[in-house]
All heavy atoms as TSV, in Angstrom:
chain	resi	resn	atom	element	x	y	z
A	1	MET	N	N	0.855	-1.171	0.000
A	1	MET	CA	C	0.000	0.000	0.000
A	1	MET	C	C	0.897	1.229	0.000
A	1	MET	O	O	1.805	1.324	0.810
A	1	MET	CB	C	-0.892	-0.036	1.238
A	1	MET	CG	C	-1.795	1.136	1.330
A	1	MET	SD	S	-2.875	1.233	2.777
A	1	MET	CE	C	-3.161	-0.437	3.234
A	2	PRO	N	N	0.652	2.215	-0.879
A	2	PRO	CA	C	1.501	3.399	-0.920
A	2	PRO	C	C	1.282	4.269	0.305
A	2	PRO	O	O	0.216	4.266	0.911
A	2	PRO	CB	C	1.064	4.112	-2.198
A	2	PRO	CG	C	-0.291	3.610	-2.491
A	2	PRO	CD	C	-0.370	2.228	-1.915
A	3	ALA	N	N	2.315	4.995	0.663
A	3	ALA	CA	C	2.213	5.930	1.783
A	3	ALA	C	C	1.324	7.099	1.381
A	3	ALA	O	O	1.304	7.510	0.225
A	3	ALA	CB	C	3.596	6.431	2.161
A	4	LEU	N	N	0.606	7.629	2.337
A	4	LEU	CA	C	-0.261	8.764	2.076
A	4	LEU	C	C	0.548	10.047	2.142
A	4	LEU	O	O	1.404	10.201	2.994
A	4	LEU	CB	C	-1.397	8.821	3.098
A	4	LEU	CG	C	-2.325	7.619	3.099
A	4	LEU	CD1	C	-3.352	7.761	4.202
A	4	LEU	CD2	C	-3.015	7.483	1.764
A	5	SER	N	N	0.298	10.959	1.229
A	5	SER	CA	C	1.010	12.230	1.254
A	5	SER	C	C	0.160	13.267	1.968
A	5	SER	O	O	-1.062	13.151	2.049
A	5	SER	CB	C	1.324	12.692	-0.165
A	5	SER	OG	O	0.131	12.940	-0.868
A	6	LEU	N	N	0.819	14.253	2.485
A	6	LEU	CA	C	0.148	15.339	3.177
A	6	LEU	C	C	0.061	16.542	2.247
A	6	LEU	O	O	0.915	16.718	1.374
A	6	LEU	CB	C	0.912	15.715	4.444
A	6	LEU	CG	C	1.038	14.604	5.466
A	6	LEU	CD1	C	1.939	15.071	6.610
A	6	LEU	CD2	C	-0.314	14.203	5.999
A	7	PRO	N	N	-0.950	17.397	2.435
A	7	PRO	CA	C	-1.038	18.583	1.587
A	7	PRO	C	C	0.155	19.502	1.818
A	7	PRO	O	O	0.721	19.535	2.897
A	7	PRO	CB	C	-2.346	19.241	2.008
A	7	PRO	CG	C	-2.728	18.627	3.283
A	7	PRO	CD	C	-2.028	17.315	3.386
A	8	LEU	N	N	0.537	20.231	0.800
A	8	LEU	CA	C	1.626	21.183	0.929
A	8	LEU	C	C	1.191	22.337	1.813
A	8	LEU	O	O	0.077	22.846	1.675
A	8	LEU	CB	C	2.018	21.738	-0.442
A	8	LEU	CG	C	2.642	20.771	-1.426
A	8	LEU	CD1	C	2.831	21.468	-2.772
A	8	LEU	CD2	C	3.965	20.268	-0.907
A	9	PRO	N	N	2.056	22.758	2.741
A	9	PRO	CA	C	1.692	23.933	3.545
A	9	PRO	C	C	1.682	25.176	2.666
A	9	PRO	O	O	2.515	25.327	1.778
A	9	PRO	CB	C	2.802	23.998	4.595
A	9	PRO	CG	C	3.926	23.227	4.033
A	9	PRO	CD	C	3.336	22.217	3.093
A	10	ARG	N	N	0.730	26.040	2.888
A	10	ARG	CA	C	0.643	27.253	2.083
A	10	ARG	C	C	0.299	28.421	2.987
A	10	ARG	O	O	-0.717	28.394	3.674
A	10	ARG	CB	C	-0.426	27.095	1.012
A	10	ARG	CG	C	-0.414	28.220	0.002
A	10	ARG	CD	C	-1.399	27.960	-1.084
A	10	ARG	NE	N	-2.532	28.851	-0.851
A	10	ARG	CZ	C	-3.669	28.770	-1.475
A	10	ARG	NH1	N	-3.880	27.832	-2.340
A	10	ARG	NH2	N	-4.637	29.612	-1.226
A	11	SER	N	N	1.132	29.404	3.021
A	11	SER	CA	C	0.837	30.588	3.812
A	11	SER	C	C	0.118	31.601	2.929
A	11	SER	O	O	0.230	31.577	1.706
A	11	SER	CB	C	2.125	31.194	4.379
A	11	SER	OG	O	2.936	31.648	3.331
A	12	ALA	N	N	-0.595	32.495	3.566
A	12	ALA	CA	C	-1.351	33.499	2.819
A	12	ALA	C	C	-0.425	34.425	2.039
A	12	ALA	O	O	-0.781	34.911	0.977
A	12	ALA	CB	C	-2.223	34.297	3.773
A	13	SER	N	N	0.789	34.657	2.559
A	13	SER	CA	C	1.693	35.574	1.878
A	13	SER	C	C	2.656	34.858	0.932
A	13	SER	O	O	3.391	35.504	0.211
A	13	SER	CB	C	2.501	36.350	2.919
A	13	SER	OG	O	3.275	35.449	3.681
A	14	GLY	N	N	2.661	33.537	0.953
A	14	GLY	CA	C	3.596	32.768	0.135
A	14	GLY	C	C	3.183	32.724	-1.319
A	14	GLY	O	O	2.037	32.992	-1.683
A	15	PRO	N	N	4.142	32.390	-2.188
A	15	PRO	CA	C	3.831	32.302	-3.619
A	15	PRO	C	C	2.949	31.092	-3.916
A	15	PRO	O	O	2.961	30.103	-3.184
A	15	PRO	CB	C	5.206	32.150	-4.268
A	15	PRO	CG	C	6.056	31.551	-3.204
A	15	PRO	CD	C	5.520	32.086	-1.903
A	16	ARG	N	N	2.194	31.201	-4.966
A	16	ARG	CA	C	1.352	30.087	-5.385
A	16	ARG	C	C	2.227	29.037	-6.048
A	16	ARG	O	O	3.235	29.362	-6.666
A	16	ARG	CB	C	0.299	30.581	-6.366
A	16	ARG	CG	C	-0.591	31.645	-5.756
A	16	ARG	CD	C	-1.691	31.956	-6.665
A	16	ARG	NE	N	-2.811	31.167	-6.178
A	16	ARG	CZ	C	-4.009	31.181	-6.692
A	16	ARG	NH1	N	-4.265	31.900	-7.733
A	16	ARG	NH2	N	-4.968	30.462	-6.187
A	17	PRO	N	N	1.826	27.755	-5.944
A	17	PRO	CA	C	2.634	26.715	-6.587
A	17	PRO	C	C	2.579	26.846	-8.108
A	17	PRO	O	O	1.606	27.333	-8.676
A	17	PRO	CB	C	1.987	25.409	-6.132
A	17	PRO	CG	C	0.665	25.774	-5.570
A	17	PRO	CD	C	0.691	27.225	-5.231
A	18	THR	N	N	3.641	26.399	-8.765
A	18	THR	CA	C	3.672	26.407	-10.221
A	18	THR	C	C	2.678	25.376	-10.741
A	18	THR	O	O	2.234	24.497	-9.998
A	18	THR	CB	C	5.068	26.067	-10.732
A	18	THR	OG1	O	5.395	24.751	-10.291
A	18	THR	CG2	C	6.104	27.071	-10.236
A	19	ARG	N	N	2.342	25.460	-12.005
A	19	ARG	CA	C	1.387	24.501	-12.574
A	19	ARG	C	C	1.836	23.057	-12.432
A	19	ARG	O	O	1.039	22.214	-12.024
A	19	ARG	CB	C	1.098	24.820	-14.028
A	19	ARG	CG	C	0.145	25.954	-14.179
A	19	ARG	CD	C	-0.277	26.132	-15.607
A	19	ARG	NE	N	-1.130	27.305	-15.695
A	19	ARG	CZ	C	-1.652	27.727	-16.802
A	19	ARG	NH1	N	-1.409	27.103	-17.927
A	19	ARG	NH2	N	-2.415	28.791	-16.803
A	20	PRO	N	N	3.107	22.736	-12.740
A	20	PRO	CA	C	3.519	21.337	-12.550
A	20	PRO	C	C	3.413	20.889	-11.092
A	20	PRO	O	O	2.996	19.766	-10.814
A	20	PRO	CB	C	4.972	21.315	-13.034
A	20	PRO	CG	C	5.077	22.457	-13.976
A	20	PRO	CD	C	4.143	23.507	-13.431
A	21	ALA	N	N	3.753	21.779	-10.153
A	21	ALA	CA	C	3.646	21.425	-8.738
A	21	ALA	C	C	2.183	21.226	-8.347
A	21	ALA	O	O	1.847	20.295	-7.606
A	21	ALA	CB	C	4.291	22.500	-7.864
A	22	LEU	N	N	1.317	22.083	-8.837
A	22	LEU	CA	C	-0.103	21.979	-8.526
A	22	LEU	C	C	-0.702	20.705	-9.118
A	22	LEU	O	O	-1.456	19.996	-8.444
A	22	LEU	CB	C	-0.857	23.206	-9.054
A	22	LEU	CG	C	-2.337	23.295	-8.701
A	22	LEU	CD1	C	-2.537	23.327	-7.191
A	22	LEU	CD2	C	-2.954	24.519	-9.348
A	23	LEU	N	N	-0.334	20.390	-10.353
A	23	LEU	CA	C	-0.831	19.158	-10.973
A	23	LEU	C	C	-0.342	17.932	-10.201
A	23	LEU	O	O	-1.089	16.977	-9.996
A	23	LEU	CB	C	-0.401	19.076	-12.434
A	23	LEU	CG	C	-1.060	20.096	-13.364
A	23	LEU	CD1	C	-0.459	19.995	-14.756
A	23	LEU	CD2	C	-2.554	19.913	-13.404
A	24	GLY	N	N	0.910	17.976	-9.750
A	24	GLY	CA	C	1.446	16.876	-8.951
A	24	GLY	C	C	0.713	16.730	-7.633
A	24	GLY	O	O	0.403	15.619	-7.191
A	25	LEU	N	N	0.424	17.845	-6.994
A	25	LEU	CA	C	-0.322	17.826	-5.730
A	25	LEU	C	C	-1.709	17.238	-5.948
A	25	LEU	O	O	-2.159	16.381	-5.189
A	25	LEU	CB	C	-0.433	19.244	-5.166
A	25	LEU	CG	C	-1.314	19.427	-3.932
A	25	LEU	CD1	C	-0.755	18.636	-2.753
A	25	LEU	CD2	C	-1.433	20.897	-3.591
A	26	TRP	N	N	-2.382	17.691	-6.998
A	26	TRP	CA	C	-3.717	17.167	-7.290
A	26	TRP	C	C	-3.679	15.675	-7.587
A	26	TRP	O	O	-4.544	14.919	-7.160
A	26	TRP	CB	C	-4.340	17.909	-8.462
A	26	TRP	CG	C	-4.810	19.290	-8.121
A	26	TRP	CD1	C	-4.877	19.862	-6.885
A	26	TRP	CD2	C	-5.301	20.269	-9.035
A	26	TRP	NE1	N	-5.365	21.142	-6.990
A	26	TRP	CE2	C	-5.640	21.412	-8.284
A	26	TRP	CE3	C	-5.471	20.274	-10.403
A	26	TRP	CZ2	C	-6.155	22.559	-8.881
A	26	TRP	CZ3	C	-5.985	21.414	-10.999
A	26	TRP	CH2	C	-6.319	22.553	-10.237
A	27	TRP	N	N	-2.646	15.231	-8.334
A	27	TRP	CA	C	-2.524	13.815	-8.664
A	27	TRP	C	C	-2.329	12.997	-7.388
A	27	TRP	O	O	-2.944	11.955	-7.220
A	27	TRP	CB	C	-1.356	13.609	-9.632
A	27	TRP	CG	C	-1.235	12.189	-10.070
A	27	TRP	CD1	C	-1.915	11.581	-11.077
A	27	TRP	CD2	C	-0.404	11.183	-9.489
A	27	TRP	NE1	N	-1.554	10.262	-11.155
A	27	TRP	CE2	C	-0.628	9.991	-10.187
A	27	TRP	CE3	C	0.505	11.190	-8.431
A	27	TRP	CZ2	C	0.031	8.817	-9.867
A	27	TRP	CZ3	C	1.153	10.011	-8.119
A	27	TRP	CH2	C	0.904	8.842	-8.839
A	28	ARG	N	N	-1.464	13.474	-6.480
A	28	ARG	CA	C	-1.234	12.758	-5.215
A	28	ARG	C	C	-2.497	12.696	-4.376
A	28	ARG	O	O	-2.809	11.672	-3.776
A	28	ARG	CB	C	-0.093	13.413	-4.435
A	28	ARG	CG	C	1.276	13.115	-5.000
A	28	ARG	CD	C	2.390	13.596	-4.088
A	28	ARG	NE	N	2.314	15.009	-3.733
A	28	ARG	CZ	C	2.772	16.003	-4.489
A	28	ARG	NH1	N	3.352	15.738	-5.642
A	28	ARG	NH2	N	2.666	17.252	-4.080
A	29	ARG	N	N	-3.228	13.812	-4.315
A	29	ARG	CA	C	-4.477	13.812	-3.542
A	29	ARG	C	C	-5.467	12.798	-4.109
A	29	ARG	O	O	-6.095	12.051	-3.356
A	29	ARG	CB	C	-5.119	15.194	-3.564
A	29	ARG	CG	C	-4.486	16.179	-2.644
A	29	ARG	CD	C	-5.257	17.480	-2.711
A	29	ARG	NE	N	-4.586	18.528	-1.959
A	29	ARG	CZ	C	-4.847	19.807	-2.115
A	29	ARG	NH1	N	-5.766	20.215	-2.979
A	29	ARG	NH2	N	-4.197	20.697	-1.404
A	30	ALA	N	N	-5.629	12.780	-5.419
A	30	ALA	CA	C	-6.560	11.840	-6.048
A	30	ALA	C	C	-6.129	10.401	-5.765
A	30	ALA	O	O	-6.956	9.560	-5.393
A	30	ALA	CB	C	-6.644	12.092	-7.553
A	31	ARG	N	N	-4.827	10.112	-5.909
A	31	ARG	CA	C	-4.311	8.763	-5.659
A	31	ARG	C	C	-4.512	8.372	-4.193
A	31	ARG	O	O	-4.978	7.275	-3.894
A	31	ARG	CB	C	-2.819	8.723	-6.012
A	31	ARG	CG	C	-2.175	7.370	-5.766
A	31	ARG	CD	C	-0.678	7.452	-5.670
A	31	ARG	NE	N	-0.315	8.288	-4.536
A	31	ARG	CZ	C	0.822	8.959	-4.447
A	31	ARG	NH1	N	1.696	8.927	-5.423
A	31	ARG	NH2	N	1.084	9.680	-3.380
A	32	ASP	N	N	-4.177	9.285	-3.281
A	32	ASP	CA	C	-4.298	8.979	-1.853
A	32	ASP	C	C	-5.751	8.764	-1.452
A	32	ASP	O	O	-6.071	7.884	-0.652
A	32	ASP	CB	C	-3.690	10.098	-1.018
A	32	ASP	CG	C	-2.184	10.203	-1.184
A	32	ASP	OD1	O	-1.575	9.271	-1.739
A	32	ASP	OD2	O	-1.628	11.228	-0.752
A	33	ARG	N	N	-6.646	9.542	-2.027
A	33	ARG	CA	C	-8.066	9.395	-1.680
A	33	ARG	C	C	-8.651	8.111	-2.262
A	33	ARG	O	O	-9.509	7.492	-1.643
A	33	ARG	CB	C	-8.834	10.643	-2.119
A	33	ARG	CG	C	-8.466	11.812	-1.214
A	33	ARG	CD	C	-9.021	13.131	-1.626
A	33	ARG	NE	N	-8.542	14.146	-0.679
A	33	ARG	CZ	C	-8.622	15.429	-0.866
A	33	ARG	NH1	N	-9.190	15.904	-1.971
A	33	ARG	NH2	N	-8.146	16.282	0.023
A	34	ARG	N	N	-8.155	7.687	-3.425
A	34	ARG	CA	C	-8.569	6.373	-3.952
A	34	ARG	C	C	-8.072	5.265	-3.032
A	34	ARG	O	O	-8.792	4.299	-2.764
A	34	ARG	CB	C	-8.035	6.158	-5.368
A	34	ARG	CG	C	-8.839	6.816	-6.444
A	34	ARG	CD	C	-8.417	6.337	-7.829
A	34	ARG	NE	N	-7.001	6.502	-8.080
A	34	ARG	CZ	C	-6.433	7.583	-8.606
A	34	ARG	NH1	N	-7.193	8.601	-8.954
A	34	ARG	NH2	N	-5.140	7.642	-8.806
A	35	THR	N	N	-6.835	5.405	-2.548
A	35	THR	CA	C	-6.276	4.419	-1.629
A	35	THR	C	C	-7.098	4.353	-0.350
A	35	THR	O	O	-7.404	3.266	0.142
A	35	THR	CB	C	-4.807	4.756	-1.298
A	35	THR	OG1	O	-4.057	4.783	-2.512
A	35	THR	CG2	C	-4.204	3.742	-0.357
A	36	LEU	N	N	-7.464	5.497	0.192
A	36	LEU	CA	C	-8.300	5.517	1.396
A	36	LEU	C	C	-9.643	4.840	1.146
A	36	LEU	O	O	-10.137	4.091	1.992
A	36	LEU	CB	C	-8.544	6.958	1.861
A	36	LEU	CG	C	-7.443	7.638	2.632
A	36	LEU	CD1	C	-7.795	9.103	2.866
A	36	LEU	CD2	C	-7.192	6.935	3.954
A	37	ALA	N	N	-10.235	5.123	-0.001
A	37	ALA	CA	C	-11.546	4.546	-0.315
A	37	ALA	C	C	-11.475	3.025	-0.433
A	37	ALA	O	O	-12.469	2.344	-0.187
A	37	ALA	CB	C	-12.079	5.147	-1.614
A	38	ASP	N	N	-10.303	2.496	-0.780
A	38	ASP	CA	C	-10.140	1.050	-0.948
A	38	ASP	C	C	-9.810	0.307	0.341
A	38	ASP	O	O	-9.741	-0.919	0.333
A	38	ASP	CB	C	-9.056	0.753	-1.982
A	38	ASP	CG	C	-9.466	1.157	-3.390
A	38	ASP	OD1	O	-10.687	1.289	-3.638
A	38	ASP	OD2	O	-8.573	1.339	-4.230
A	39	LEU	N	N	-9.595	1.021	1.439
A	39	LEU	CA	C	-9.265	0.359	2.700
A	39	LEU	C	C	-10.453	-0.452	3.213
A	39	LEU	O	O	-11.601	-0.016	3.129
A	39	LEU	CB	C	-8.880	1.386	3.769
A	39	LEU	CG	C	-7.561	2.115	3.595
A	39	LEU	CD1	C	-7.392	3.157	4.703
A	39	LEU	CD2	C	-6.392	1.152	3.597
A	40	THR	N	N	-10.151	-1.596	3.745
A	40	THR	CA	C	-11.185	-2.420	4.358
A	40	THR	C	C	-11.383	-1.966	5.801
A	40	THR	O	O	-10.505	-1.317	6.384
A	40	THR	CB	C	-10.775	-3.900	4.357
A	40	THR	OG1	O	-9.636	-4.056	5.205
A	40	THR	CG2	C	-10.484	-4.398	2.953
A	41	PRO	N	N	-12.521	-2.302	6.413
A	41	PRO	CA	C	-12.715	-1.952	7.822
A	41	PRO	C	C	-11.602	-2.506	8.721
A	41	PRO	O	O	-11.177	-1.836	9.667
A	41	PRO	CB	C	-14.071	-2.571	8.163
A	41	PRO	CG	C	-14.795	-2.587	6.853
A	41	PRO	CD	C	-13.741	-2.874	5.829
A	42	ALA	N	N	-11.112	-3.692	8.420
A	42	ALA	CA	C	-10.030	-4.274	9.225
A	42	ALA	C	C	-8.751	-3.452	9.092
A	42	ALA	O	O	-8.038	-3.240	10.082
A	42	ALA	CB	C	-9.779	-5.715	8.798
A	43	GLN	N	N	-8.450	-2.976	7.894
A	43	GLN	CA	C	-7.255	-2.150	7.695
A	43	GLN	C	C	-7.381	-0.824	8.438
A	43	GLN	O	O	-6.417	-0.331	9.020
A	43	GLN	CB	C	-7.016	-1.900	6.210
A	43	GLN	CG	C	-6.550	-3.113	5.456
A	43	GLN	CD	C	-6.537	-2.892	3.952
A	43	GLN	OE1	O	-7.413	-2.212	3.403
A	43	GLN	NE2	N	-5.552	-3.477	3.288
A	44	MET	N	N	-8.577	-0.251	8.429
A	44	MET	CA	C	-8.800	1.002	9.156
A	44	MET	C	C	-8.611	0.785	10.653
A	44	MET	O	O	-7.995	1.607	11.333
A	44	MET	CB	C	-10.197	1.557	8.868
A	44	MET	CG	C	-10.318	2.202	7.515
A	44	MET	SD	S	-11.922	2.963	7.300
A	44	MET	CE	C	-12.618	1.897	6.054
A	45	ARG	N	N	-9.146	-0.322	11.172
A	45	ARG	CA	C	-8.969	-0.642	12.597
A	45	ARG	C	C	-7.500	-0.817	12.930
A	45	ARG	O	O	-7.020	-0.310	13.937
A	45	ARG	CB	C	-9.725	-1.920	12.947
A	45	ARG	CG	C	-11.109	-1.715	13.486
A	45	ARG	CD	C	-11.673	-2.970	14.120
A	45	ARG	NE	N	-11.433	-4.205	13.382
A	45	ARG	CZ	C	-12.174	-4.662	12.377
A	45	ARG	NH1	N	-13.230	-3.983	11.984
A	45	ARG	NH2	N	-11.876	-5.793	11.770
A	46	ASP	N	N	-6.779	-1.557	12.077
A	46	ASP	CA	C	-5.360	-1.825	12.321
A	46	ASP	C	C	-4.532	-0.544	12.356
A	46	ASP	O	O	-3.547	-0.452	13.087
A	46	ASP	CB	C	-4.790	-2.761	11.260
A	46	ASP	CG	C	-5.289	-4.182	11.390
A	46	ASP	OD1	O	-5.861	-4.522	12.454
A	46	ASP	OD2	O	-5.121	-4.957	10.425
A	47	THR	N	N	-4.882	0.435	11.550
A	47	THR	CA	C	-4.118	1.678	11.482
A	47	THR	C	C	-4.675	2.768	12.390
A	47	THR	O	O	-4.095	3.840	12.487
A	47	THR	CB	C	-4.060	2.210	10.045
A	47	THR	OG1	O	-5.402	2.361	9.562
A	47	THR	CG2	C	-3.289	1.275	9.136
A	48	GLY	N	N	-5.806	2.503	13.045
A	48	GLY	CA	C	-6.386	3.471	13.965
A	48	GLY	C	C	-7.125	4.603	13.286
A	48	GLY	O	O	-7.305	5.666	13.874
A	49	LEU	N	N	-7.553	4.392	12.043
A	49	LEU	CA	C	-8.290	5.425	11.321
A	49	LEU	C	C	-9.778	5.326	11.623
A	49	LEU	O	O	-10.335	4.237	11.730
A	49	LEU	CB	C	-8.062	5.285	9.815
A	49	LEU	CG	C	-6.641	5.508	9.323
A	49	LEU	CD1	C	-6.548	5.179	7.839
A	49	LEU	CD2	C	-6.214	6.931	9.576
A	50	ASP	N	N	-10.414	6.481	11.736
A	50	ASP	CA	C	-11.850	6.554	11.964
A	50	ASP	C	C	-12.570	6.367	10.629
A	50	ASP	O	O	-12.314	7.120	9.677
A	50	ASP	CB	C	-12.207	7.908	12.572
A	50	ASP	CG	C	-13.692	8.094	12.761
A	50	ASP	OD1	O	-14.367	7.133	13.180
A	50	ASP	OD2	O	-14.174	9.213	12.499
A	51	PRO	N	N	-13.456	5.370	10.522
A	51	PRO	CA	C	-14.145	5.126	9.245
A	51	PRO	C	C	-14.906	6.339	8.712
A	51	PRO	O	O	-14.925	6.573	7.499
A	51	PRO	CB	C	-15.100	3.973	9.555
A	51	PRO	CG	C	-14.485	3.289	10.729
A	51	PRO	CD	C	-13.797	4.359	11.518
A	52	ASP	N	N	-15.507	7.135	9.596
A	52	ASP	CA	C	-16.227	8.324	9.139
A	52	ASP	C	C	-15.268	9.364	8.552
A	52	ASP	O	O	-15.557	9.970	7.517
A	52	ASP	CB	C	-17.036	8.950	10.275
A	52	ASP	CG	C	-18.195	8.072	10.700
A	52	ASP	OD1	O	-18.727	7.332	9.840
A	52	ASP	OD2	O	-18.568	8.116	11.884
A	53	ALA	N	N	-14.124	9.554	9.195
A	53	ALA	CA	C	-13.135	10.500	8.686
A	53	ALA	C	C	-12.564	10.015	7.354
A	53	ALA	O	O	-12.348	10.821	6.440
A	53	ALA	CB	C	-12.014	10.689	9.700
A	54	VAL	N	N	-12.340	8.716	7.233
A	54	VAL	CA	C	-11.836	8.150	5.979
A	54	VAL	C	C	-12.850	8.363	4.868
A	54	VAL	O	O	-12.502	8.774	3.762
A	54	VAL	CB	C	-11.505	6.648	6.150
A	54	VAL	CG1	C	-11.252	5.990	4.807
A	54	VAL	CG2	C	-10.314	6.466	7.066
A	55	ARG	N	N	-14.112	8.119	5.155
A	55	ARG	CA	C	-15.160	8.294	4.146
A	55	ARG	C	C	-15.243	9.758	3.706
A	55	ARG	O	O	-15.315	10.055	2.519
A	55	ARG	CB	C	-16.502	7.815	4.686
A	55	ARG	CG	C	-17.614	7.860	3.656
A	55	ARG	CD	C	-18.915	7.222	4.121
A	55	ARG	NE	N	-19.382	7.731	5.411
A	55	ARG	CZ	C	-19.357	7.033	6.551
A	55	ARG	NH1	N	-18.885	5.813	6.574
A	55	ARG	NH2	N	-19.806	7.552	7.670
A	56	GLN	N	N	-15.191	10.697	4.667
A	56	GLN	CA	C	-15.255	12.119	4.320
A	56	GLN	C	C	-14.060	12.535	3.467
A	56	GLN	O	O	-14.213	13.239	2.473
A	56	GLN	CB	C	-15.304	12.977	5.581
A	56	GLN	CG	C	-16.623	12.949	6.287
A	56	GLN	CD	C	-16.603	13.773	7.562
A	56	GLN	OE1	O	-15.549	14.087	8.102
A	56	GLN	NE2	N	-17.774	14.113	8.059
A	57	GLU	N	N	-12.867	12.105	3.870
A	57	GLU	CA	C	-11.657	12.489	3.131
A	57	GLU	C	C	-11.654	11.880	1.733
A	57	GLU	O	O	-11.286	12.536	0.765
A	57	GLU	CB	C	-10.408	12.057	3.897
A	57	GLU	CG	C	-9.124	12.504	3.277
A	57	GLU	CD	C	-8.922	14.011	3.259
A	57	GLU	OE1	O	-9.457	14.702	4.145
A	57	GLU	OE2	O	-8.227	14.485	2.345
A	58	SER	N	N	-12.062	10.634	1.613
A	58	SER	CA	C	-12.010	9.964	0.309
A	58	SER	C	C	-13.052	10.518	-0.670
A	58	SER	O	O	-12.896	10.368	-1.880
A	58	SER	CB	C	-12.186	8.453	0.461
A	58	SER	OG	O	-13.474	8.140	0.936
A	59	ARG	N	N	-14.071	11.188	-0.178
A	59	ARG	CA	C	-15.105	11.760	-1.050
A	59	ARG	C	C	-14.803	13.187	-1.494
A	59	ARG	O	O	-15.511	13.714	-2.352
A	59	ARG	CB	C	-16.460	11.730	-0.338
A	59	ARG	CG	C	-17.005	10.332	-0.211
A	59	ARG	CD	C	-18.346	10.341	0.454
A	59	ARG	NE	N	-18.894	8.996	0.517
A	59	ARG	CZ	C	-19.995	8.675	1.142
A	59	ARG	NH1	N	-20.691	9.604	1.768
A	59	ARG	NH2	N	-20.425	7.423	1.149
A	60	LYS	N	N	-13.768	13.800	-0.922
A	60	LYS	CA	C	-13.427	15.168	-1.321
A	60	LYS	C	C	-12.881	15.176	-2.745
A	60	LYS	O	O	-12.171	14.271	-3.150
A	60	LYS	CB	C	-12.301	15.714	-0.428
A	60	LYS	CG	C	-12.712	16.242	0.897
A	60	LYS	CD	C	-11.480	16.880	1.521
A	60	LYS	CE	C	-11.617	17.179	2.960
A	60	LYS	NZ	N	-10.356	17.717	3.501
A	61	PRO	N	N	-13.183	16.227	-3.502
A	61	PRO	CA	C	-12.572	16.347	-4.830
A	61	PRO	C	C	-11.079	16.634	-4.686
A	61	PRO	O	O	-10.638	17.179	-3.671
A	61	PRO	CB	C	-13.306	17.526	-5.470
A	61	PRO	CG	C	-14.023	18.222	-4.380
A	61	PRO	CD	C	-14.130	17.291	-3.208
A	62	PHE	N	N	-10.297	16.281	-5.691
A	62	PHE	CA	C	-8.843	16.385	-5.615
A	62	PHE	C	C	-8.350	17.812	-5.425
A	62	PHE	O	O	-7.264	18.030	-4.912
A	62	PHE	CB	C	-8.187	15.763	-6.853
A	62	PHE	CG	C	-8.516	16.457	-8.137
A	62	PHE	CD1	C	-7.783	17.551	-8.560
A	62	PHE	CD2	C	-9.574	16.015	-8.925
A	62	PHE	CE1	C	-8.091	18.183	-9.748
A	62	PHE	CE2	C	-9.885	16.634	-10.102
A	62	PHE	CZ	C	-9.142	17.719	-10.526
A	63	TRP	N	N	-9.117	18.811	-5.819
A	63	TRP	CA	C	-8.638	20.183	-5.724
A	63	TRP	C	C	-8.850	20.790	-4.337
A	63	TRP	O	O	-8.366	21.870	-4.072
A	63	TRP	CB	C	-9.290	21.060	-6.791
A	63	TRP	CG	C	-10.784	21.132	-6.700
A	63	TRP	CD1	C	-11.508	21.989	-5.939
A	63	TRP	CD2	C	-11.726	20.307	-7.389
A	63	TRP	NE1	N	-12.851	21.761	-6.108
A	63	TRP	CE2	C	-13.009	20.728	-7.006
A	63	TRP	CE3	C	-11.607	19.267	-8.302
A	63	TRP	CZ2	C	-14.157	20.130	-7.488
A	63	TRP	CZ3	C	-12.758	18.676	-8.785
A	63	TRP	CH2	C	-14.008	19.109	-8.376
A	64	ARG	N	N	-9.560	20.092	-3.452
A	64	ARG	CA	C	-9.778	20.614	-2.094
A	64	ARG	C	C	-8.800	19.972	-1.130
A	64	ARG	O	O	-8.609	18.776	-1.129
A	64	ARG	CB	C	-11.206	20.310	-1.644
A	64	ARG	CG	C	-12.214	21.141	-2.418
A	64	ARG	CD	C	-13.605	20.996	-1.925
A	64	ARG	NE	N	-13.724	21.283	-0.515
A	64	ARG	CZ	C	-14.653	20.748	0.260
A	64	ARG	NH1	N	-15.514	19.891	-0.243
A	64	ARG	NH2	N	-14.709	21.061	1.517
A	65	ALA	N	N	-8.198	20.805	-0.281
A	65	ALA	CA	C	-7.246	20.297	0.723
A	65	ALA	C	C	-7.979	19.632	1.865
A	65	ALA	O	O	-9.127	19.776	2.081
A	65	ALA	CB	C	-6.389	21.437	1.249
């Protein structure tokens, strides 16, 4: 199972990510959310993840942090 990536930190005064960086971030989010959606209840229990939080995160569109 691939490791889950975290969203890039972004400050209000910081520069916006370049298009390639943004596309990469979106791709990772989509991949990670598909991975979350594929977890079984036993896998969620083993890793200590809350099924409701997993369901909410996996249903978010890739462009939302």
